[in-house]
DRENDORO-482791 format. One record per residue (C-alpha): residue number from 1; residue in one letter; x, z, y. Coordinates in pm, 1 decimal. Example, Ala and Ser with C-alpha at 12.3 -4.5 7.8 and 13.67 -1.06 7.14 Angstrom:
2
@num:1&residuo:a&px:1230.0&pz:780.0&py:-450.0
@num:2&residuo:s&px:1367.0&pz:714.0&py:-106.0
//
This chain:
232
@num:1&residuo:m&px:8595.9&pz:22060.4&py:6573.9
@num:2&residuo:y&px:8554.7&pz:21916.3&py:6920.3
@num:3&residuo:q&px:8585.0&pz:22158.3&py:7210.0
@num:4&residuo:h&px:8391.0&pz:22079.6&py:7527.6
@num:5&residuo:p&px:8471.7&pz:22335.5&py:7794.8
@num:6&residuo:t&px:8194.2&pz:22445.9&py:8023.1
@num:7&residuo:p&px:8234.1&pz:22265.1&py:8355.1
@num:8&residuo:s&px:8333.4&pz:22486.9&py:8642.3
@num:9&residuo:m&px:8177.0&pz:22264.4&py:8903.8
@num:10&residuo:s&px:7810.4&pz:22168.0&py:8911.5
@num:11&residuo:i&px:7675.1&pz:21841.8&py:9042.0
@num:12&residuo:s&px:7432.5&pz:21878.8&py:9332.7
@num:13&residuo:g&px:7161.4&pz:21645.2&py:9446.3
@num:14&residuo:i&px:7028.5&pz:21561.7&py:9098.0
@num:15&residuo:q&px:6682.6&pz:21708.1&py:9138.5
@num:16&residuo:g&px:6421.1&pz:21457.1&py:9024.6
@num:17&residuo:q&px:6676.4&pz:21194.6&py:8917.2
@num:18&residuo:l&px:6651.0&pz:21029.5&py:8573.3
@num:19&residuo:l&px:6890.9&pz:21070.4&py:8281.1
@num:20&residuo:e&px:6878.3&pz:20836.4&py:7980.6
@num:21&residuo:v&px:6975.5&pz:20981.8&py:7644.5
@num:22&residuo:t&px:7009.1&pz:20760.8&py:7336.0
@num:23&residuo:v&px:7036.0&pz:20938.0&py:7000.5
@num:24&residuo:v&px:7256.7&pz:20707.2&py:6793.4
@num:25&residuo:g&px:7295.5&pz:20916.6&py:6476.6
@num:26&residuo:c&px:7479.3&pz:21202.0&py:6308.7
@num:27&residuo:n&px:7799.1&pz:21226.6&py:6105.6
@num:28&residuo:k&px:7896.2&pz:21467.2&py:5828.8
@num:29&residuo:l&px:7592.6&pz:21688.3&py:5854.3
@num:30&residuo:k&px:7568.5&pz:22004.4&py:5649.4
@num:31&residuo:d&px:7362.8&pz:21922.6&py:5340.5
@num:32&residuo:t&px:7066.8&pz:22155.1&py:5292.2
@num:33&residuo:e&px:6938.6&pz:21983.6&py:4976.0
@num:34&residuo:w&px:7063.9&pz:22057.5&py:4626.1
@num:35&residuo:i&px:6900.0&pz:21779.3&py:4429.7
@num:36&residuo:s&px:6765.9&pz:21501.3&py:4658.0
@num:37&residuo:r&px:6894.7&pz:21357.9&py:4983.8
@num:38&residuo:q&px:6791.0&pz:21540.8&py:5300.3
@num:39&residuo:d&px:6567.6&pz:21383.2&py:5565.6
@num:40&residuo:p&px:6718.1&pz:21474.1&py:5905.8
@num:41&residuo:y&px:6563.6&pz:21444.8&py:6251.4
@num:42&residuo:v&px:6690.7&pz:21547.9&py:6596.8
@num:43&residuo:c&px:6520.1&pz:21756.3&py:6867.6
@num:44&residuo:l&px:6630.3&pz:21755.8&py:7232.0
@num:45&residuo:e&px:6543.1&pz:22024.5&py:7485.7
@num:46&residuo:y&px:6597.7&pz:22016.1&py:7861.0
@num:47&residuo:g&px:6406.0&pz:22256.8&py:8079.5
@num:48&residuo:s&px:6042.8&pz:22218.6&py:7978.4
@num:49&residuo:s&px:6095.6&pz:21870.0&py:7831.4
@num:50&residuo:n&px:6117.2&pz:21836.8&py:7454.4
@num:51&residuo:f&px:6168.5&pz:21519.5&py:7250.6
@num:52&residuo:r&px:6198.2&pz:21452.0&py:6878.9
@num:53&residuo:t&px:6330.3&pz:21152.4&py:6691.9
@num:54&residuo:k&px:6165.4&pz:21005.6&py:6388.0
@num:55&residuo:t&px:6264.2&pz:21141.5&py:6051.4
@num:56&residuo:c&px:6539.6&pz:20944.0&py:5885.3
@num:57&residuo:t&px:6414.7&pz:20950.1&py:5526.9
@num:58&residuo:d&px:6698.5&pz:20994.7&py:5279.7
@num:59&residuo:g&px:6940.6&pz:20990.0&py:5570.9
@num:60&residuo:g&px:7157.4&pz:21247.2&py:5397.2
@num:61&residuo:k&px:7467.8&pz:21347.9&py:5588.7
@num:62&residuo:n&px:7493.4&pz:21035.1&py:5806.8
@num:63&residuo:p&px:7146.6&pz:20947.6&py:5941.2
@num:64&residuo:t&px:7091.0&pz:20676.0&py:6201.4
@num:65&residuo:f&px:6820.4&pz:20694.0&py:6471.5
@num:66&residuo:q&px:6890.3&pz:20465.6&py:6772.1
@num:67&residuo:e&px:6615.0&pz:20616.7&py:6987.7
@num:68&residuo:k&px:6624.5&pz:20653.5&py:7367.4
@num:69&residuo:f&px:6463.0&pz:20925.5&py:7577.9
@num:70&residuo:v&px:6446.0&pz:20976.9&py:7955.5
@num:71&residuo:f&px:6474.1&pz:21319.7&py:8116.2
@num:72&residuo:t&px:6404.2&pz:21424.8&py:8473.4
@num:73&residuo:l&px:6704.0&pz:21620.1&py:8594.8
@num:74&residuo:i&px:6674.0&pz:21970.7&py:8734.8
@num:75&residuo:e&px:6905.9&pz:22110.6&py:8999.7
@num:76&residuo:g&px:7126.4&pz:22382.7&py:8850.5
@num:77&residuo:l&px:7064.4&pz:22288.7&py:8487.0
@num:78&residuo:p&px:7372.8&pz:22090.5&py:8375.9
@num:79&residuo:e&px:7331.4&pz:22101.5&py:7998.9
@num:80&residuo:l&px:7105.9&pz:21968.2&py:7726.0
@num:81&residuo:k&px:7029.9&pz:22149.3&py:7399.9
@num:82&residuo:i&px:7014.5&pz:21958.3&py:7073.1
@num:83&residuo:v&px:6896.2&pz:22077.1&py:6729.4
@num:84&residuo:v&px:6906.0&pz:21893.3&py:6393.3
@num:85&residuo:w&px:6656.3&pz:21971.6&py:6118.8
@num:86&residuo:n&px:6587.6&pz:21863.5&py:5764.5
@num:87&residuo:s&px:6225.5&pz:21764.0&py:5706.8
@num:88&residuo:n&px:6049.8&pz:21921.6&py:5406.8
@num:89&residuo:t&px:5711.7&pz:21823.7&py:5273.5
@num:90&residuo:l&px:5609.6&pz:22150.1&py:5103.6
@num:91&residuo:n&px:5821.1&pz:22414.7&py:5275.5
@num:92&residuo:y&px:5938.1&pz:22486.3&py:5627.9
@num:93&residuo:d&px:6196.1&pz:22247.7&py:5769.4
@num:94&residuo:d&px:6559.0&pz:22350.3&py:5715.2
@num:95&residuo:f&px:6781.3&pz:22419.8&py:6012.1
@num:96&residuo:i&px:7101.1&pz:22214.2&py:5992.5
@num:97&residuo:g&px:7280.6&pz:22281.9&py:6320.3
@num:98&residuo:s&px:7255.8&pz:22288.4&py:6701.4
@num:99&residuo:g&px:7473.1&pz:22226.4&py:7001.9
@num:100&residuo:k&px:7487.6&pz:22203.3&py:7381.0
@num:101&residuo:i&px:7548.4&pz:21876.8&py:7564.6
@num:102&residuo:h&px:7726.0&pz:21924.1&py:7897.4
@num:103&residuo:l&px:7621.5&pz:21675.4&py:8161.8
@num:104&residuo:q&px:7918.9&pz:21707.8&py:8396.0
@num:105&residuo:k&px:8085.8&pz:21384.1&py:8284.3
@num:106&residuo:v&px:7776.7&pz:21164.6&py:8282.0
@num:107&residuo:l&px:7657.0&pz:21295.6&py:8619.8
@num:108&residuo:s&px:7993.1&pz:21225.0&py:8781.5
@num:109&residuo:q&px:8087.8&pz:20902.1&py:8602.3
@num:110&residuo:g&px:7746.6&pz:20764.6&py:8504.8
@num:111&residuo:y&px:7823.4&pz:20723.0&py:8131.7
@num:112&residuo:d&px:7925.0&pz:20939.1&py:7836.2
@num:113&residuo:d&px:7933.1&pz:20848.3&py:7465.1
@num:114&residuo:t&px:8135.8&pz:21143.1&py:7341.4
@num:115&residuo:p&px:8031.1&pz:21283.2&py:6997.4
@num:116&residuo:w&px:7908.7&pz:21641.6&py:7020.1
@num:117&residuo:p&px:7967.1&pz:21910.3&py:6754.4
@num:118&residuo:l&px:7691.0&pz:22101.7&py:6576.9
@num:119&residuo:q&px:7714.1&pz:22458.9&py:6453.8
@num:120&residuo:t&px:7515.2&pz:22673.3&py:6213.3
@num:121&residuo:t&px:7362.6&pz:23006.3&py:6312.7
@num:122&residuo:s&px:7679.8&pz:23174.3&py:6190.5
@num:123&residuo:g&px:7901.4&pz:22949.1&py:6407.3
@num:124&residuo:r&px:8027.6&pz:22726.0&py:6127.5
@num:125&residuo:n&px:8069.7&pz:22350.7&py:6161.6
@num:126&residuo:a&px:7750.8&pz:22159.5&py:6076.7
@num:127&residuo:g&px:7868.5&pz:21807.3&py:6160.7
@num:128&residuo:e&px:7833.1&pz:21612.0&py:6483.4
@num:129&residuo:v&px:7574.4&pz:21411.2&py:6674.1
@num:130&residuo:r&px:7644.6&pz:21084.0&py:6852.6
@num:131&residuo:l&px:7471.7&pz:21029.9&py:7185.5
@num:132&residuo:i&px:7493.2&pz:20778.8&py:7468.1
@num:133&residuo:l&px:7420.9&pz:20933.8&py:7806.4
@num:134&residuo:h&px:7351.5&pz:20714.9&py:8107.2
@num:135&residuo:y&px:7294.9&pz:20826.3&py:8464.2
@num:136&residuo:p&px:7224.1&pz:20525.7&py:8692.1
@num:137&residuo:n&px:7259.2&pz:20722.5&py:9018.9
@num:138&residuo:a&px:7612.5&pz:20848.8&py:8965.5
@num:139&residuo:n&px:7832.0&pz:20849.8&py:9277.5
@num:140&residuo:k&px:7526.6&pz:20795.3&py:9497.2
@num:141&residuo:p&px:7393.9&pz:21031.7&py:9764.7
@num:142&residuo:a&px:7114.5&pz:21260.0&py:9659.9
@num:143&residuo:t&px:6875.9&pz:21120.0&py:9915.6
@num:144&residuo:s&px:6896.4&pz:20748.0&py:9925.8
@num:145&residuo:f&px:6829.8&pz:20588.3&py:10257.6
@num:146&residuo:a&px:6838.4&pz:20226.6&py:10342.7
@num:147&residuo:p&px:7186.2&pz:20139.8&py:10463.9
@num:148&residuo:s&px:7197.9&pz:20126.4&py:10838.0
@num:149&residuo:a&px:7281.2&pz:19788.2&py:10971.9
@num:150&residuo:p&px:7564.7&pz:19761.3&py:11221.2
@num:151&residuo:p&px:7453.9&pz:19738.7&py:11580.6
@num:152&residuo:c&px:7362.3&pz:19390.3&py:11666.9
@num:153&residuo:a&px:7582.8&pz:19278.0&py:11949.2
@num:154&residuo:a&px:7459.2&pz:19020.5&py:12187.3
@num:155&residuo:p&px:7608.9&pz:18682.7&py:12108.3
@num:156&residuo:q&px:7894.5&pz:18586.3&py:12328.2
@num:157&residuo:v&px:7780.4&pz:18287.1&py:12522.1
@num:158&residuo:p&px:8062.6&pz:18094.1&py:12688.0
@num:159&residuo:p&px:8005.7&pz:18064.5&py:13059.6
@num:160&residuo:y&px:7885.9&pz:17724.8&py:13150.9
@num:161&residuo:a&px:8076.0&pz:17528.3&py:13413.6
@num:162&residuo:l&px:7906.2&pz:17497.2&py:13742.3
@num:163&residuo:a&px:7699.4&pz:17188.5&py:13732.3
@num:164&residuo:t&px:7807.0&pz:16918.9&py:13973.4
@num:165&residuo:p&px:7520.9&pz:16862.9&py:14215.0
@num:166&residuo:y&px:7362.1&pz:16527.1&py:14191.9
@num:167&residuo:p&px:7408.6&pz:16299.3&py:14495.6
@num:168&residuo:a&px:7120.1&pz:16294.7&py:14732.7
@num:169&residuo:p&px:6877.8&pz:16013.8&py:14666.6
@num:170&residuo:y&px:6963.8&pz:15696.2&py:14859.2
@num:171&residuo:s&px:6734.3&pz:15650.2&py:15152.6
@num:172&residuo:y&px:6666.7&pz:15296.3&py:15247.2
@num:173&residuo:p&px:6713.4&pz:15229.1&py:15622.0
@num:174&residuo:l&px:6403.5&pz:15131.6&py:15800.8
@num:175&residuo:s&px:6447.9&pz:14792.4&py:15958.0
@num:176&residuo:s&px:6379.8&pz:14774.4&py:16324.0
@num:177&residuo:v&px:6286.8&pz:14412.4&py:16291.8
@num:178&residuo:a&px:5911.4&pz:14368.0&py:16296.5
@num:179&residuo:y&px:5744.6&pz:14178.0&py:16020.9
@num:180&residuo:p&px:5651.7&pz:13815.3&py:16103.6
@num:181&residuo:p&px:5320.7&pz:13786.2&py:16286.2
@num:182&residuo:y&px:5006.9&pz:13738.0&py:16088.5
@num:183&residuo:p&px:4940.2&pz:13363.9&py:16059.7
@num:184&residuo:f&px:4566.4&pz:13396.6&py:16107.0
@num:185&residuo:p&px:4392.9&pz:13473.6&py:16434.8
@num:186&residuo:t&px:4277.5&pz:13823.9&py:16482.6
@num:187&residuo:p&px:3904.1&pz:13842.3&py:16426.6
@num:188&residuo:q&px:3700.9&pz:13922.0&py:16733.9
@num:189&residuo:t&px:3507.0&pz:14238.8&py:16730.2
@num:190&residuo:a&px:3136.9&pz:14162.4&py:16735.0
@num:191&residuo:a&px:2930.1&pz:14328.2&py:17001.9
@num:192&residuo:y&px:2690.6&pz:14596.9&py:16899.4
@num:193&residuo:p&px:2401.1&pz:14567.7&py:16858.3
@num:194&residuo:p&px:2423.4&pz:14210.6&py:16736.3
@num:195&residuo:q&px:2241.0&pz:13935.1&py:16910.8
@num:196&residuo:p&px:1892.4&pz:13862.9&py:16770.3
@num:197&residuo:y&px:1853.6&pz:13566.2&py:16548.9
@num:198&residuo:p&px:1646.5&pz:13267.6&py:16668.4
@num:199&residuo:p&px:1274.6&pz:13354.0&py:16661.9
@num:200&residuo:t&px:1084.6&pz:13235.8&py:16363.1
@num:201&residuo:p&px:737.4&pz:13077.0&py:16387.6
@num:202&residuo:f&px:453.9&pz:13322.6&py:16365.1
@num:203&residuo:p&px:352.5&pz:13353.9&py:16003.2
@num:204&residuo:q&px:11.1&pz:13252.4&py:15881.3
@num:205&residuo:p&px:-236.6&pz:13536.7&py:15841.2
@num:206&residuo:y&px:-300.5&pz:13665.9&py:15489.1
@num:207&residuo:p&px:-538.8&pz:13605.7&py:15327.4
@num:208&residuo:p&px:-602.6&pz:13267.5&py:15478.0
@num:209&residuo:p&px:-939.1&pz:13222.3&py:15647.1
@num:210&residuo:p&px:-1211.7&pz:13075.9&py:15426.6
@num:211&residuo:q&px:-1242.8&pz:12704.1&py:15434.8
@num:212&residuo:a&px:-1576.5&pz:12537.1&py:15498.6
@num:213&residuo:l&px:-1724.8&pz:12467.8&py:15157.0
@num:214&residuo:p&px:-2028.6&pz:12257.8&py:15086.9
@num:215&residuo:y&px:-2340.4&pz:12465.5&py:15082.4
@num:216&residuo:y&px:-2504.0&pz:12527.9&py:14753.3
@num:217&residuo:a&px:-2831.0&pz:12713.3&py:14733.9
@num:218&residuo:y&px:-2827.7&pz:13011.5&py:14501.8
@num:219&residuo:p&px:-2979.4&pz:13047.4&py:14261.5
@num:220&residuo:p&px:-2973.9&pz:12685.9&py:14171.1
@num:221&residuo:g&px:-3290.4&pz:12501.2&py:14132.3
@num:222&residuo:t&px:-3464.9&pz:12434.9&py:13808.4
@num:223&residuo:y&px:-3297.6&pz:12212.6&py:13563.6
@num:224&residuo:p&px:-3444.1&pz:11869.7&py:13588.3
@num:225&residuo:g&px:-3671.2&pz:11834.5&py:13304.3
@num:226&residuo:i&px:-3903.3&pz:12060.3&py:13114.9
@num:227&residuo:y&px:-3780.7&pz:12389.0&py:12976.9
@num:228&residuo:p&px:-3792.5&pz:12457.7&py:12700.6
@num:229&residuo:p&px:-3749.8&pz:12102.2&py:12592.5
@num:230&residuo:p&px:-4029.7&pz:11956.4&py:12392.1
@num:231&residuo:p&px:-3981.7&pz:11954.0&py:12018.0
@num:232&residuo:y&px:-3849.7&pz:11638.7&py:11866.0
//
């Protein structure tokens, strides 16, 4: 029979963390049936959380389950209770055995697949249960903070060499030689006000005076002949 001593040191900082428990199966269970094969199932208890596997019909002494459960860890509670029953249709289920699963190894190392012994109410061997315990946060601080980045040092910029000053812009010497004289004569400045232009002949009055027209009496005289003209 396997002996798992009670751990003397408890793991702190587990409150609210998750523990994965996979029930693989059982080996060499105590047989509670006389005629037919027993139908075992497994119950797990941790704090106020309770889980139950499916019944392995005709599982007998070596049932297989392969079921995973997730528990929320409680500070100061470093063990899990497990109970194996035989399912009956007409009567109450038969108690096969129970045991305690210590969590010290899985909480410190993150993994534990050790088989755990089962005992009857009288303390006799009732077989063993195979579990796989997984604790993803092993060896991590209880309160996870984002890792602090190292201080960002200012980049070392190599000093630039003193820039060589540019030479002063070349100034063209002003020639003392005057430009050649302008080939055209300098225009004379006209006197102001300008001289009047030659007088123009006096314009004819507008409208022109009426010309002497032949006199015509108005209204004109009678048309020569008889009016109205005589009928033809």
